[in-house]
N, C-alpha and C positions, 0 to 999 in steps of 0.2 A: 338748134341749141334750144336752151334752154329760155322762156319768157323772165320778164321781170314783172311780178304784179304787186303794188306796193314792197320793195323795195324786197322783195324774197324773190328765191328763184323756183322756176319752175322746173321738171323732168320733161324728158324731149314728149313723154303722153301726155302733158299740159296737167299732170298728176301734183299734187303737191306732197312733199312727205310725211305731212304729220298733219292730222285736223284744224278746223279752222278754231278760232279763240269760244266761239258761242257755241261749238258743239262738244269742245273738252270744260268749258263751266257747264253743263248742262247735263255731262258722259253719256254724249250718246255716239253711235257711231257716226262720222263723220265721209263724205262718196268723195274728200279731198280735190274736189276742181272748185277754181273757181267760183263763187256763186253758189257756195253747197246748197242741192234738195231742201235741206231743214232751214236755211237762212230762207229761201225762196217762198217755204210754206206759209211763216213765220213772218212775213217782211222784214229780215233783219239786217241791220250790216252784215256781210261778212268778209269779215279782217283773217287773216294767216300772219300767223304772234309766232313765232319761234318761240319752243319751249326751253323755261330756264330749269333745269334742274339744281336742285341745293342739295351740298351735301345730309347724307343720309346721315344720324345721328345712329351707335352704337345702344345696341339695348342692355347688354353683354360684357364686364371685361376681356380682355383678352385670354386666352389660355395661358398661362404658367409654361415653360418650357419646361424637363424633365432637370437639367441644369440649372433654372432659374431657381425649382426648388429646391435642388443641392445647396446652392449657397446661400439663399436666403436659410437654411436650418442650421449650418455649418453656422452663420451670422447669430442663430436664436443662443448657439450649444455654445458660442463664442461669450455671448454676452453674460451666458450663468458658468463663465470660470470653466470651460473646457477647453482639452486642447484637443487642436482638432487638425489632424496635418490633410497636407492636400493628396489625395494618389497620386503618382508621376505620372498616372495615364491621364489628368484631367484637363481634359481643354474648356478655358469659362469662355468664350467667343462664343458669338454669336454666327459668326460668320457663315457657318452653314446652314445655309436655308431651310434642308430636309429635315435638321434638327431645331430650328429652330420654329417651324409650322410643323412639328409634331404633339400631335392634342396628349393629353397625357393618355398614361396604360394601367391598370392593374397590374401590381409587383406580387407576385405569388414565393417571393422572397428577396428578406432584405442581404444587401451586401454585410457582411460582417467587416465592422474600421478594424484599420489598420492595427492597432491594441489588441486587438482579442486573437493575436494570431498564436499560433501553433504552443512557441514560449512563451505567451502572456492572454494565455484562456479568457482568464479574470478582468481584464482590464487592467491590471494591477496599475500599468502606467499612467493611464487617465487620472486619476485620483489624487488627493489633497491630503493626504493625513493626516494625523496631527500624536505625536505617543505625547503624553502628559506623564510628568516624573514630580515622586515626589517622597521625602522620606524613605527610600527602596525601593517603594511602589511605581508599576507602571499604567497605564492606561490607555489604550488604543482606539482612535475614534475614525470610525469610514464616511461617516455625516456627513454631507457635508454640513448642515446646522451645528450639532452637536462643537464638531471640530473646527468652525469656525469661533466659536462661543470659549471653547478653554475649558478647565476643569472649573474651574469660579463659577462657572452654570452649568446644570447637571441636569438632566431629565428629574423628576421629582420621585419617581420610583427607583432611582441607586444612591447608593452614597459615595461620600469626599473620599479622595482619596488621602490615605493617612486618620484617621478617624475614628478615634478609641472602637474597639469592639463590643458590642453587648452579651448580653444572655443568648439571646435570639440566635445566634454565630454558634454556637455551642450547641442549642437540638437543631441546623441549619445542617451543620455537618455527621450530629451523630445521624443523622438520616441517613445519608452514604456508608460512617465507617460505623456505624451497629455498637455506640457507645452505652451501651444499660449501665446501671447503678453501680451493679455489682462486678460491671468490668473496668469500671473507672481507680485508673492511678492518679491516687491524693495530693501529695509528691514526688514530682519527679524529679525536685534535686537527689532525693533521695539513691535514685541509680545512675546517677554521674558515677563512671571508675574512677577509683582513685589516680591521684598523677604518677604514679609509677608508673600503669599501665596504661595508660593515654598514650607511650611513644609505643607501643609494642605494640597496638590499636594503632597507629597512623599507618608504621611501618608496613603491615600487613593489611588495606585499606591501598594502602599503596602499588604491592602487589600482585594480592588479588584479583579488586573490587574495580580500581581504578582505570586499565582498560578494560574493560567489560562494559563499563558505564561510563565515561569521559565526564559526567558534567561539571564537579565542585573544578576547581584551582586553588589544590590543597597549601601553598604559601598563603594565600590571606586567609581563608577557610581556616588554619590553624590558628591563625592569629589573632580568626575573632575569636574562636570556642579557649586557646585559653584564658582568651582576658578576658572574656562571658563568662568563663570557670571562677575566674574570680575574681570578678561582682556578680553576684547569679542574682542579686536585687533587680540589676539593670537591664540585665537578661530579654533578648527581645523576645517573642514569642513567633517571633519564623527565624530565626537565627535556633532556638532551643528544638524546633522543628529536625532543621539542616542535622543538626546534630544528636537528636537520636537516632535518624537516618543512616545517617554515618554508622552508629555500635549497632545498630540492628545490619547494615550489609556486610561491614568486618566477621561481627557472630553465625552467618550466610555462609561464612566460605569457610568457617573454621570445622577443624576436626572434634572427633567426642576427646582424642587424648587434648589437645592444646585449651580445650574449654576447663577441662577438670584443672588443666594447670597456671593457667589464667583465673578461672574463676574458681572454682572448686566445684561448680555447677555443671548436670548435663546439659548439653548441647539441647535436647529438646527443649526442656528447664528453660532455659535462656534466650534461644529462641523465641517461646509465647511469650517470656517478661517485656522485653525488647518489643515487640509485635506490640503487647499494648501500651506500652507507653508510647511507642512512634508514632500509634491512632491515636495519642488520648493530646499528644501534644498538637497536630496535626486539625484535629477539636477545636483546641483552647484558640490555632492559630485565627483560625475563622478558615476553614479551608474553601469553604463554595464562596463567601466574596469574598476571595481574596485579592489583591492587584501584587501582592508580591512575588518574585521571580525566585524569592530564597526559597519562603510555603511551597513554590509548585516545583522548584527543582528535589525537594524533601519528598514532595508526595509520588515525584517520579522518583525515585528510588526506592520507595516502600511498595510500590508495584511492583517493582520488579525482586523486590524480597518475599512479595506475598505468590514465588512461584512454587512452590513447594506445602505451601497449605490449602490454597485454593484455585479452584476451576477454571478451565479456561475461557468459560462465558461471564465471569463478576467478575474477571481479568478484563474481559474488550471495555463493558461497561467501566471501570476505571477509567478506565486508558481513555474513551472518551468524551468522560470530565476532565483528566489534564486537559485532549488537546479542545477544549470550550475554552478551559482555561486561561490557554496560552498564547490563544487568536485574540480573548481579551485585554493579553497584557500585548500583544504585537508582535506578537517572538514570530509569527511566519511572517514576516516583511522585514527586511535586514539591514541590519543598524546600517549602511550607509546611505543609503536611501530614506530615513530617519535623522539623517544628521546624530549620531552618537559615537560616542569616542570609543578606538580599537580596541581595548580590551573589554569592556561592555558590548561592544557589536560581538563582539571572541566568544564568551560566554552567552548570547542570546542561542549562538549559533549551535552553539553544543545542547544545550537544553531542546532549542527547538527540535533539530534530529535527533535527543534521544530518544523525545516523546514520539518522531513519528515511525521510530524503527521499531517503539515498543507497539506502536497502535499496527504497521506493518507484519509483523511476526506472528503476535496472535488476527488478524483476520485471518491468516495464512491458516494458522492452525483449526479455524473454525470454517474454514472454505468458504471463508464472507471475504466482502471488497473493505478494504484501508477506506477514511473516514474521507471527506473528500473533501475534509480542510487543507486534507495536506498538498492538493494539489493547487489551493490558490493563494500560493503566498510564492515570494520568492527570496526567501531567504536561501544565502549561498552555503555552500558545505564548510567545519570550519577547518581554518590551514592547519597541518599536519607541520606543527609546535609541538614542545614541552612547553611546562608549566612555568621553564626558568626563562622563555621568552615572553612570556607573558608579568607585563604589572598594570593595575589601575591607571598610573598618570602619565602614559606612555601615550607620544603623540601619535606616531607612525604607525603604520601594520610590521608584528616581524616579518625574516624573509623564511619562506619555506625550510625545511629539513629536506635533504635529498637521505633518508635515514628512517627504518622505523622508529618510530613514536607511541605512544602512549595512544594514540591518534587514529592509530592505523584499524584497526576491526572498526572503528566509528564511517571512517574514507570510505573501506571495505561498501560499508553494505549503501553508503553511498551512487556511489557506483554503480552499483549492483542496480535500484532504484530510479538512475538515469534508463541504463538501457534497457528496464521495462518499460520504464517509462515511453520510448522509440519507439516502441511493438505495441502499446495502448493503444482502440480504436476509438478509445472515447475519454477525452479527460478525466484525468482524476482515477479512470479505471485500473490502476499501477499491481499489476499480479501477478505468480509464477507461471498460470497461464497467457499474460501474453502471446511467447512465446509459442505459443498452442498455433496463434492463427497464421489463418493459407491467407490475408492477402499481405505477408511478405514472403520475398522467395526465402528459399533454406538458403542457398548460398548466400544473401545478405545478411542472417541471422548469423552463421555462422563468418562472419568477413568483421560485425559486429561484435560477436565473443571471442575472439581473435584480438582486434584493439585491445577490447577491456584489458584481454589476460596480455599485451605486450607492456602496457602501463603499468599494469603491478608490478612484471618480467624488472624493468628499468627504477621501476618507483618504491618498491619492498626487496622483493628475491634475489636482486644482486648486493641486496646489505644485512642478512640474511646471519645472523650468526648459530648454531645448531647451535652449541655449549650456552643458548641463553634460551631459557623456556619461552616464553616468550615471544622467541623470533618464531620460536618452530611454530607453536602455538597462529599466529599468522602468516604461516609456509603453507601450516595446514589449511586456516578459512580460505587461501587465494586458492589452493589445488581442486579445493572440496565447490566451490563456487563456482570454477570452472568447472569441471564435474559435472553437479545441477543446471547448472545449463547445457552443455551438452545433452544432458537424458531429457530435459524439455524440451529441446528444439528438436529433437528426435525421436521424440518416444513414439512410441508403437502404437497409442491411441490415433494419432492422425491420420491415417491408415482404416480407422475403424467405421463402419460403415453400418447404415438400420441392415441390412439384409443379415442374415443368420446361416446357418445351414439347415435340412433338415435336423427334425431332432433324432431322427430317428439313424442319422449318422454316426454311426463312434468323431470322437475329437479328435482324434489322430490322423483320421480324412479327409478335417477342414483344409480352405484353401492358404492357401501361404499368402497371407497381401502382404505380412512384411519385407521389402527389399533385404536378402539377405547383408547385404552389405550396411542396411538402415541398422538390426540386429547387432550388428560387431560393436560399432557403434555408441547403442543402448545397452550393452553388457560387461564390455570391457570399462563405462565410466564407472555403472551401478558398482563395478565392482571393486572402483576405486573406491568409494566413497565407503562402502565398506572396512575395506583397508585401512584410511583415513581414521573410521568411525574407532576402530582395531586399538589404533597409537593411540587415542586418545580413555578409552575407558582403560586397559587395562596398568594404565598411572606409569609408563614409563616416558623419558626427557622428563618430569618436573610438570607434566600436563594436568598432575590429577587437584593440582589446585585451582585451576578454572572449570573444574567439574558441577560446579555449585550452576553454573550458568550457563551450560550444555547443552542443548532441547535434543527432543529424541523421536521427535514426531514427523522427520521428514523419511527416518533410519522405515519406518512401512511402506510408503512408498517404494524408495530401495528395491525393498527384499519382496516385493511384488516382482519388481523387474526381473530381476537375475533368476526367481525362481520363474516364471515365464520365459528366460531364455534355455535356462537348464531342462524343464522342458520338451523345451528344442533340442537343444544339443545331446542328450543322455548321460556322453561318457566324455572322456579326456583331461589333457592334464590340470586345465580353468576351470572343469568341475568338480574336479577333484577339490581343490583350490578355493572352491566358493560352497565345500562343503564345510571346510575345517574356519570360513569368517562366518557363516551361520550359526556353527557351534558356539564361536569365542562369542556373537554379537545375541543369546542367545542365553549365554549363561552367564552376561552382566543382569540381568533384569530378574530384579525377583520376587515379582510378582506373573509372572507369566503361569508358572506352574504353581505357585502355595494359594493361588484365590481364584476362582473365575469371575475373569475380568474385564469380562465382553468379547463380543461382537469380530472383532480387530486379532486378537489370539487366536481366537477358536476358528478364523479363517484363513491366517497364516500357517496352523499345526494343522490343517488338515490338505494344503498343500504342500506343506515341508512332507507330510505323509506320499502324498501320491507321484509327485515329484521324487521322492527317496526311492521308493519301490520302481520307477520306472526305473533309476539311474543304472538299477540292479537289475531288472529286467535286459536291461542294454546290453550290461557289462555281461552278460554269460550269452545273450546273443552272440552277443562279437569273441566268444571263445575266451573272456576273463575273465580270470577267479571271480567270485565274488566278495565283493567289500566288507569289511569289516562291520559289523554297526554301530554308528557310534549312542552312544551312552543318553543323548537326549535323540534319539529319534526316540529307543526305547523310553523313555518318560512318557514324550506324545502320544505312542501307543497306548502307553495302559492310559494317560489320562483322557484317549479315547475311547476307548476300549474295544480297541481295535487288534486282532488275532494278525499277526506274519503271515503275507500272503503265503500258498499251501506252497510245497514242497513242488508237487507234480504240476502242476503247472509251469509251461516253459515258454518261452516266446516274449516279444514284447507285450504282443496282443494282451496274449493271456495273464498277467505280471496285471497291465490294463485293468485292464477287466474286472479283475480283483480288486482292486485300488480303490474302484471308482464308489463302491457302498458304502464308503465311512462314516461309520454315526457320528454325527458332528455332538463334539462337547464342545466345555469351555476352554475355552486355555489362558495361566496367567503368565506369571514370570518367574524364574526365579533360576538358581548354578544349577545343573544336572546334575544330582545326584540322583538316584529313581531312587535308592532303596528310604532315603527320606519320607516318599510319598507315598508308598505302601498303602498305610493306613488309611488315606485320603480319597486315592482316586478311587475307587468304587464307586462314594460314595455322589459326586459327583452328575447332578442332574445335565441332557443333551440342552441343546440351545436349538431349539424346536423352529422355531421365528422367523430363525435363519435361513436360510436356500442360496450356499456360496456356487458358485459358479465353477463351469470346468474352468480352470486356466486357458487355454486356449481362444476361449470364446473372447479372450480382451478383444484377441487381435481381428474380432467381426462384430461385434458388438459395442458403440457410444457407451449405449445405457447403461454395461457391467462395468463402467471409468467409476459413470457420475451416483453408483450406491459403493460403489466401492471409498470414494471420496465423500459421501455420507454419513459411513459407517468410521473413518477417520478421524475427520470432524468431532463428533458424536462422543470422541472415545476418549475419558476421562483419564489425570497423570502423564499428557507426555510431558512438560515440563521435568 
């Protein structure tokens, strides 16, 4: 049994569980027995008193849990006005001991906030923007500081809304629009047409221009135009710029006879005159420092009218300026989120999407990415309504129509952009090449294309009236867009790899990488694109009035696709039809044969000759009569200074071998009348700087596609 000594307990062996008091104070080892050896030597009283431990002070604060940190950060963000939505699976309780006691860890990747989802990659839902409007101008603020202060307090380097323009604005605009003194128009009022001509210009604009770029509300614009011309001394500079842009766009759509009838002046002279006048009006309106949507609307129309006189590189820069001005005015934000009226919301949507489509198209021509500014907004597509459904004092947005309206071309482009955005791998990278991505299955791409096609069938095609030229044009836009989508989704470049056949192996012996089913889809849709283009270029069905805004650059890729597949097929009714379409396409380009226009035309000419020679050889090998040589083949052959294949060579391989070493000459565009070019063809020099590959190599080497796209993007005059 334990013994008690001094009120304390001894163990069975007579040893205390702790040292005596004297040994603890001296911090020496104690044998823990009554009257320990240390106390006996020093003659001190040996007392065993149980030690009393005090609470140890913490020298470091407790580590904060991960949830605790998140909660504290959210409170800080809320104090600055941020709208923080907690995650559905967030648990702020500390009941989990493992979570509560877990030490801090280094996080390699910060979770993306909920607001920055794929639908809102730039976090627009968290911002508190402010749109300040004054005297027909508007300025948008994203910055928290300036948006809270308003227009009366601005950065000292900016100008206030409605501030009158000074001479420096003219110089700033001249930096962009090159208004040298000898190009200035001193009196713009002298260039206003008479009141007898104006109604005719209005009707022409409404018929030919308005559906192609729906940015004006014609009833309110026409009222402002007539009122401004009657009181020209009160005409604002922004409205003056919009009026001259209206004149210029109408003149661009006129034919020579119409210009002579209305103005008595040749169309090129009239176009040059009003281009200078519109440019001067934009400079007078202070384009580069403007906050007026009216001025920006005039500038957007002006850029579209420059397609026949300026190259794609210049227009791309002009388009970038327009996009930046639009962002400054807040056009990238939908009017419903800014508290604007239904009318103003709809007009801002029209202007924003006009500029967005213009930048998207120019980027496609140049083979580059569109501006990232196009993807950092939430502006909704315009409504499918007529101008008569809108008026400035309306309180509620109008109901959309189930029919083809002048908004249809714009809405078709919006649907295309939305489809491409679904397949883009990065925010803002909205291009046709998104349909090449291997990250999305072909079945999913085809399903998305079918959804768009069904939507267009229900919304537009069922209301198409073939007797209406505009309805026919919209129908062709729908069908051409579907073909182009399928062409990109099933492009043979998807099967191209980095490996190439040996140099000694003939092209015909190359391994076929593209399945026949895929090649059939490509050939069918590319041929349809040429057929639809033929309907427009031949001027039937009243479609010629829209030709002034129809681009041509998509034809060159289409021509490459059909030539590759025609080279594979050799003969057949579809191939015979193809040669007719190729001849029709070549006959509508006046520069193809009239001048050495560049590498794209030279490459197409070389490949066209090779495929034709193969077609002739394949026909003879199958026992068919030799097909008659079209006139455009003779013209291209003389352009390349290449004699026809020798008659002694028979069989496909012999004909192909004769066709392969063709001399590379430049190839321009013109109607194919061989007798017209006899005097000039021999004087042309070859394009030795280009090494055009065999057509079948495109199915093997992805670099061939890249080089071809570079040639196409560098070719001028696609508009």
